[in-house]
C-alpha positions in Angstrom: 66.5 94.5 266.9 63.1 92.9 267.3 60.1 94.0 265.3 58.7 95.9 268.3 61.8 98.1 268.4 62.3 98.4 264.6 60.5 101.8 264.5 62.4 103.5 267.3 64.7 106.3 266.2 68.0 106.3 268.1 69.1 109.6 269.5 72.4 108.4 270.9 74.1 106.8 274.0 73.9 108.3 277.5 77.1 110.2 278.1 76.5 111.1 281.8 73.9 112.0 284.4 73.9 115.4 286.1 73.5 116.0 289.8 69.9 117.1 289.1 69.2 113.7 287.4 69.2 115.0 283.9 70.6 112.7 281.2 73.1 114.2 278.7 73.3 112.4 275.3 75.5 113.4 272.4 73.5 113.3 269.2 73.9 113.8 265.5 70.4 115.2 265.2 68.5 117.9 267.0 65.0 116.6 268.1 62.4 119.0 269.2 62.2 120.0 272.9 59.3 118.3 274.8 59.4 115.0 272.9 59.2 111.8 274.8 62.3 109.6 275.1 62.3 105.9 275.7 64.9 103.1 276.3 65.4 100.0 274.2 62.4 98.3 275.9 60.1 101.2 274.9 59.8 102.3 278.5 59.5 106.1 279.0 62.6 107.7 280.4 61.7 111.3 280.3 61.3 114.3 277.9 63.8 116.4 276.0 64.5 119.4 278.2 67.2 121.3 276.2 69.6 121.1 273.3 73.1 122.4 274.0 76.4 122.7 272.2 77.1 123.4 268.6 74.8 122.7 265.7 77.2 120.1 264.2 77.6 118.2 267.5 74.5 118.9 269.7 74.0 117.4 273.2 70.4 116.5 274.2 69.4 117.1 277.9 66.6 114.8 279.0 64.6 115.5 282.2 63.9 112.1 283.7 60.6 110.8 285.0 60.3 110.4 288.7 59.3 106.7 288.2 62.4 105.9 286.1 65.5 105.2 288.2 67.6 102.7 286.2 69.9 104.9 284.2 73.1 103.3 282.9 75.8 105.4 281.2 76.4 104.1 277.7 72.8 102.9 277.3 71.1 103.9 274.0 68.0 106.2 274.1 65.3 106.5 271.4 62.4 108.5 270.1 59.3 106.3 269.9 57.3 106.0 266.7 54.7 108.7 266.1 56.2 110.9 268.8 54.1 114.1 269.2 54.7 116.9 271.5 52.0 117.0 274.2 49.7 119.9 274.0 48.4 121.6 277.1 44.7 121.9 277.4 43.4 125.4 277.3 42.2 126.7 280.6 38.5 127.2 280.9 37.2 130.5 282.1 35.4 130.5 285.4 
């Protein structure tokens, strides 16, 4: 690993891609829903959509970005450093 990728936290390897272009990744941890997910080059793949399965062996469902199309089964996915859930701005009253 290069220094650039040294702070990435590995979620797991891509198991398969669903017909709705969601990525399924078996994991040994349960990250929070809504967190950004990146590949080894620190390019955004998508956000965590759901966590399914048992608590001992969870599967992470990742909703892909429309811009990201290069998805290879077996490729590792990561959480970037200082990953924070995006907060929605409150709506302003009219």
